N, C-alpha and C positions, 0 to 999 in steps of 0.2 A: 519532404517533411516541412513543414513551416516553421519560423522562429520560435512559436509558444511551445509546439510539440518538440523541437530540440531541448530546449530551455527544461521543461519537463523530464524528458530522457534522461539529461543531465542531473537533476535532482536526482532523480530515480537511483542511478547507477554511483552516486555516492552518498547515499543516505546513511546516515549512523543510527546507532541504537537512542541516541538525544533527540536525534529529528523525530523518529517513530514517536518516543516518549510524549514530546512535545504536541503531535498530532492527536496522540491518544487522550491527551489531559485538555486540548481544546473542543473536542469531538465527545468527550466523555467514553471512549470505547472500552477501558478497564482493561487495557493491555498492561501486562507487568513488564517489570525492566528484560529479564532474560527474554520473553517472548520479544519486546520489542528488538533484541539484537539479533536475534532468530530471524525476523520479518528483514532487518535491514540487511544480513549479511544474501539472503534469496533475492532481495531487489538488486544487489552488487551484483549477483554471480547471474543473475536471469535477466535477460531483456525482456522487460514489460511496456509494452504500447498502450497505457488504460485509455486512449482513444478507442482503440479497438475492444470489442466487445467478448471473443474469445480468450484475449490475454487478461482481460479483466477479470472473467470466471476462473482463469488458471491460478491468479493474484488471489482471489477471495478463497478457492480451495486450499491455497497451501495457506493463507492466515487461518483458517478454520482448524487446520491440522496442528497448527502451533500453537496459536491465542484460544481456541474455541469458538463454536457455533454464534455464540451472540456476538462479539466485535466483529468476526465476519460478514454477519447480517447487516450491521451498522455500517460497515465499510461499502459495502454492495451499494445500500441505498445511497452513500453519499457520492460515491464515482458516478452511478447511475445520474444523479442529479446534476453533478458538474459536466457532465459530457454531452448532455442533452444538445 
């Protein structure tokens, strides 16, 4: 695993609800604070490699379950663009 991958993994494992809310606001995802906390808890408990397509899909499905379909679709598009 390269330096950048390690950095991303570390950030995901230490994500807080505030971190998720910052991203939600920046990308206009429409995630509320309660959902942000649940998403952060999921990220801390479950290793997610956003560079791996199947891991991204699992993450997006979980976000869809927590925050709804619209934010999940936006996140999927953003992650797909970033990981090209």
